[in-house]
BAMI-462756 format. One record per residue: residue in three letters; z negated, x, y negated of N, C-alpha, C in turn. Coordinates in steps of 0.001 Angstrom, whole numbers, padded with zeros to 6 digits, always signed. Each point is the difference from the previous one (the first is absolute). Example, Ala and Ser with C-alpha at 12.3 -4.5 7.8 and 13.67 -1.06 7.14 Angstrom:
! BAMI-462756
Ala-007800+013190+005690+000000-000890-001190+000000+000900-001200 Ser+000720-000350-001050-000060+000820-001190-000730-000770-001090 
! end
This chain:
! BAMI-462756
Unk-115274+176579-148485-000399-000983-000764+000705-001369+000546 Unk-000865-001034+000012+000158-001114+000618+001020-001045-001057 Unk+000659-000839+000390+000597-000638-000948-000889-000926-000923 Unk-000966-000349+000337-001068-000645-000728-000337+000914-000962 Unk-000540+001379+000353-000246+000791-001154+000810+000329-000923 Unk+001419-000006+000394+001269+000540-000808+000161-001275-001096 Unk-000206-001331+000400+000015-001128-000898-001042+000156-000971 Unk-001291+000317+000486-000976-000023-001012+000273+001011-000965 Unk+000417+001099+000418+000220+001344-000767+001027-000294-001089 Unk+001326-000462+000600+000893-000497-001022-000341-000957-001155 Unk-000679-001246+000505-000304-000765-001050-001286+000157-000812 Unk-000803+001073+000359-001015+000636-000848+000586+000471-001148 Unk+001192+000430-000005+000729+000574-001199+000923-000854-000947 Unk+000047-001305+000538+000561-001118-000609-000876-000422-001226 Unk+000270-000064-001290-000978-000365-000866+000003-001636-000042 Unk+000921-000632+000104-000056-001471-000202+000028-000713+001380 Unk+000218+000474+001053-000160-000384+001394-001398+000279+000768 Unk-000608-001078+000347-001311+000152+000626+000144-000307+001301 Unk-000435+001001+000883-000031-000525+001445-001069-000702+000326 Unk+000074-001430+000442-001077-000631+000495-000540+000195+001396 Unk+000989+000228+000892-000487+000335+001492+001501+000409+000709 Unk-000267+000871+000868+000969+000567+000751-000652+000135+001638 Unk+000839-000398+000705-000152+000211+001569+001300+000270+000446 Unk+000169+000688+001213+001437+000199+000404+000559-001137+000302 Unk+001112+000005-000820+001247-001091-000011-000254-000978-001087 Unk-001114+000151-000801-000222-001148-001212-000644+000502-001161 Unk+000573-000216-001080-000532+000693-001094+000002-001231-001044 Unk-001271-000117-000936-000133-001024-000953-000258+000853-001349 Unk+001159-000460-000943-000142+000691-001362-000388-000887-000873 Unk-000296+000275-001188-000383-000693-001367+000842+000742-000948 Unk+001090-000520-000512+000611+000520-001119+000266-000995-001235 Unk+000236+000385-001036+000498-000747-001053+001316-000454+000252 Unk+000252-001317-000691+001508-000721+000303+001079+000896-000273 Unk-000281+000939-001010+001175+000796-000504+000464+001198+000899 Unk-000755+000108+000952+000350+001096+001013+000716-001118+001284 Unk+001365+000350+000042+000659-000672+001260-000245+000312+001127 Unk+000465-000731+000891-000188+000187+001432+000921+001135+000401 Unk+000985-000038-000559+001064+001147+000376-000485+001351-000531 Unk-000987+000212-001057-000552+001269-000258-001135+000152+000959 Unk-000607-000848+000504-001044+000289+001206+000499+000267+001178 Unk+001245-000667+000355+000712+000291+001362+000436+001432-000031 Unk+000624+000439-001334+000610+001249-000020-001303+001065+000209 Unk-001131-000152-000274-001240+000986+000009+000023+000034+001402 Unk-000235-001128+000817-000013+000184+001442+001080+000730+000984 Unk+001185-000358-000713+001297+000685+000636-000063+001585-000238 Unk-000525+000249-000971-000026+001540-000453-000895+000756+001036 Unk-000930-000728+000745-000912+000496+000907+000321-000358+001586 Unk+001315-000658-000009+000415-000209+001282-000410-001301+000654 Unk-000579-000820-000979-000396-001380+000718+001033-001084-000456 Unk+000162-001004+000876+001011-001096-000245-000705-001176-000034 Unk+000449-000905-000791-001012-001401-000132+000471-000764+001109 Unk-000752-000846+000420+000355-000879+001128-000031-001378-000485 Unk+001072-000896+000065+000424-001151-000421+000176-001084+001175 Unk+000607+000451+001060+000234-001012+001038-001494-000391+000491 Unk-000092-001278+000109-001103-000693+000631-000256+000691+001521 Unk+000972+000238+000823-000275+000461+001253-000379+001411+000089 Unk+000455+000745-000905-000418+001467-000255-001374+000079-000495 Unk-000276-000987-000982-001593+000021-000294-000705-000460+000861 Unk+000034-000795+000962-000665-000111+001242-000128+001135+000913 Unk+001185+000644+000158-000064+001139+000987-000969+001329-000772 Unk+000259+000032-001319-001063+000949-000612-001473-000413+000370 Unk-000357-001311-000100-001175-000295+000336-000452+000189+001395 Unk+001013-000029+000837-000407+000189+001558-000055+001533+000148 Unk+000772+001017-000629-000397+001024-000073-001394+000531-000673 Unk-000261-000408-000901-001336+000252-000482-001131-000562+000842 Unk+000022-001110+000464-000656-000590+001244-000343+000944+001053 Unk+001076+000729+000479+000085+000773+001211-000415+001328-000450 Unk+000103+000492-001124-000540+001314-000338-001631-000125-000408 Unk-000376-001100-000610-001560-000239-000145-000579-000049+001601 Unk+000582-000608+000868-000353-000291+001405-000178+001763+000598 Unk+001231+000576+000005-000065+001024+000514-000746+001304-000584 Unk+000207-000017-001354-000668+001077-000639-001292+000145-000521 Unk-000419-001509-000461-001406-000191-000542-000732-000902+000593 Unk-000001-000531+001225-000685-000900+000811-001165+000905+000639 Unk+000138+001317+000380-001007+000605+000440-000533-000366+001158 Unk+000776-000289+001164-000374-000225+001234+000358-001600+000465 Unk+000145-000685-001208+000302-001429+000280+001089-000109+000797 Unk+001079+000931-000163+001260-000150+000709-000277-000157+001632 Unk-000917+000666+000459-000410-000072+001423-000485-001254+000310 Unk-000719-000770-000983-000415-001102+000217+000684-001408-000383 Unk+000808+000284-000836+001112-001356-000426+001311+000274+000582 Unk+000661-001253+000113+001305+000243+000472+000857+000170-001211 Unk+000936+000796-000142+000830+000246-001176+000604-001507-000280 Unk+000469-000623+000782+000736-001407-000443-000977-000927-000629 Unk-001235+000290+000515-000911-001337-000587-000499+000476-001365 Unk-000207+001460-000193-000343+000537-001198+001214-000367-001176 Unk+001189+000358+000315+001203-000245-000885+000131-001409-000330 Unk-000071-000856+001267+000270-001348-000310-001107-000677-000841 Unk-001195+000245+000083-001073-000164-000853+000092+000403-001560 Unk+000325+001175+000076+000081+000442-001345+000917-000529-000935 Unk+001316-000425+000613+001307-000540-000643-000175-001409+000077 Unk-001116-000711+000969+000049-001453+000026+001208-000847+000456 Unk+000735+001079+001093+001261-000569+000383+000046+000180+001568 Unk+000770-000833+000861-000092+000421+001318+000772+001393+000233 Unk-000716+000596+000936+000746+001452+000428+001249-000039+000524 Unk+000347-000668+000597+001520-000165+000557+000891-000096-001209 Unk-000324-000791-001026+000787-000192-001085+000050+001363-000833 Unk-001170+000628-000261-000145+001206-000508+001011+001236+000628 Unk-000240-000107+001272+000647+001049+000797+001562-000001-000270 Unk+000289-001202+000377+001578-000373-000222+000551+000369-001368 Unk-000569-000388-001015+000147+000274-001414+000158+001777-000171 Unk-001116+000608+000472-000070+001387-000018+001373+000620+000604 Unk+000121-000206+001093+001253+000353+000818+001329-000260-000764 Unk+000108-001092-000767+001059-000505-000718+000161+000925-001007 Unk-000887+000252-000901-000250+000728-001287+000250+001622+000348 Unk-000834+000394+001112-000074+001509-000163+000906+000610+001183 Unk+000587-000748+000969+000688+000433+001059-000692+000442+001183 Unk-001164+000063-000142-000897+000489+001156-001257-001121+000228 Unk-000505+000152+001125-000960-001083+000364-001586+000272-000729 Unk-000556-000606-000077-001483-000089-000561-000659+000936+000919 Unk+000104-000393+001388-000920+000858+000908+000412+001641-000218 Unk+001292+000145-000217+000354+001290-000156-000417+000611-001131 Unk-000081-000745-000962-000557+000597-001173-001535+000210-000136 Unk-000735-000831+000759-001530+000310+000325-000107+001033+000847 Unk+000852+000230+000976-000078+001328+000826+000005+001228-000866 Unk+001339-000044-000679+000072+001017-001147-001221+000450-001003 Unk-000516-001257-000227-001412+000195-000926-000894+000787+000812 Unk-000182-000629+001180-001118+000747+000844+000263+001337+000290 Unk+001111+000436+000344+000296+001398+000245-000031+000812-001468 Unk+000189-000521-001048-000259+000734-001324-001637+000018+000076 Unk-000752-000964+000211-001383+000162-000199-000551+000838+000936 Unk+000422+000041+001190-000284+000845+001025+000115+001526-000189 Unk+001107+000189-000720+000301+001331-000588-001068+000469-001077 Unk-000334-000891-000697-000841+000241-001115-001330+000295+000645 Unk-000399-000763+000967-001416+000141+000710+000034+001336+000893 Unk+001026+000397+000542+000122+001095+000755-000273+001235-000873 Unk+000789+000051-001210-000105+000956-000865-001376+000177-000839 Unk-000819-001013+000100-001378-000015-000626-000851+000722+000940 Unk+000045-000100+001082-000660+000674+001273-001446-000547+000091 Unk+000091-001253-000432-001371-000763-000131-000228-000820+001362 Unk+001242-000200+000674-000181-000807+001087+000729+000542+001215 Unk-000561-000359+001128+000734+000432+001212+001060-000952+000261 Unk+001118+000593+000764+000900-000966+000366-000310-001358+000711 Unk-000836-000057+000695-000813-001341+000645-000379-000717-001026 Unk-000705+000590-000914-000624-000835-000921+001132-000736-001114 Unk+001157+000813-000187+001175-000482-000695+000608-001096+000687 Unk+000177+000176+001174+000813-001002+000944-000949-001394-000093 Unk-001127+000100+000053-000865-001003-000213+000165-000752-001307 Unk-000236+000855-000969+000082-000667-001534+001524-000427-000433 Unk+000992+000497+000886+001298-000532-000454+000388-001171+001108 Unk-000990-000407+000634+000394-001127+000893+000677+000227+001339 Unk+000104+001174+000497+000574+000445+001226-000984-000063+001242 Unk+000632-000504+000996-000826-000214+001282-000462+001226+000841 Unk+000658+001072-000537-000159+001384+000521+000489+000985-000648 Unk-000427+001181+000001+000568+001187-000409+001416+000521+000405 Unk+000121-000411+001171+001345+000336+000669+001056-001063-000693 Unk-000384-001198-000422+000924-000964-000721+000272+000567-001392 Unk-001057+000282-000599+000255+000667-001450+000937+001268+000129 Unk-000237+000873+000987+000755+001040+000295+001498-000068+000180 Unk+000012-000926+000825+001303-000443+000468+000776-000684-001485 Unk-000649-000622-000499+000753-000716-001156+000206+000882-001109 Unk-000933+001024-000283-000056+001085-001007+001497+000920+000416 Unk+000144+000341+001281+001078+000858+000495+001293-000644-000280 Unk-000136-001534+000307+001354-000558-000168+000468-000324-001404 Unk-001049+000061-000910+000397-000279-001498+000381+001289-000628 Unk-000907+001107+000171+000010+001164-000446+000939+001025+000656 Unk+000215-000092+001234+000848+000897+000546-001117+001195+000680 Unk-001061-000060-000413-000947+001205+000235-001200-000512+000580 Unk-000699+000820+000822-001577-000427+000491-000800+000245-001229 Unk-001173-000665+000482-001349+000149-000997-000289+001349-000272 Unk+000108+001017+001043-000529+000994+000117+001208+001114-001041 Unk+001098-000348+000179+001024+000559-000742-000116-000099-001603 Unk-000298-001272-000041-000222-000471-001556-001197+000744-000634 Unk-001056-000079+000816-001151+000596-000837+000085+001548-000207 Unk+000988+000772+000845+000333+001382-000253+000813+000282-001191 Unk+000761-000993-000232+001224+000092-001085+000211-001418-000575 Unk-000872-000447-001134-000077-001144-000574+000900-000332-001092 Unk+000271+001178-000719+000436-000085-001395+001191-000872-000245 Unk+000971+000227+000813+001218-000633-000338+000104-001466+000550 Unk-000946-000562+000656+000210-001122+000858-000757-001257-000731 Unk-000698+000027-001101-000496-001142-000474+001129-000857-000759 Unk-000088-001342+000169+000967-000673-000695-000449-000916-001153 Unk+000124-000072-001221-000584-000994-000908+000286-001389+000478 Unk-001145-000933-000173+000117-001336+000531+001123-000612-000731 Unk+000500-000004-001149+000997-000561-000541+001366+000454+000407 Unk-000131+000849+000868+001436+000590+000646+000083-000218+001443 Unk-001267-000608+000347+000382-000277+001644+001297-000882+000421 Unk+000360-000965-000862+000967-000841+000735+001678+000564-000604 Unk-000182+001266-000676+001407+000761-000689+000788+000298+001202 
! end
């Protein structure tokens, strides 16, 4: 179950709180004044979510959202768009500023985070058996199968072939990539 699905399920059982929208990293609720913010925050904490108040952390969450959209949902646009251009355009801020902020808040570079996302998407695509490794390399924006294979081994510690024969313990949830 994804985080979005969990939030939808949790708030479907709350009688007086209406979920207006939910996307990764952002929830909009409508609740009567008698329901306190602390009550709502406790609901989120019960399921392992922590509210973000720091403006830098909020921008960082939006950066993560944009990166996930590009890598997981853009369907081949990743091979056509530069990651930096997409994220900068999506957040309407210069990429160098976003990159520095991301590193400051998370302790890792934005480039490394994007690579981790690409590897997780590659794992998903490998398991689907719908694409060849060559097609995956193209869709993930790699210049060659060899480059993808080298990066896959560097990040996961195993070859693509080894992963395909024993994939079960090797998937990492997106929200745990930086842990």
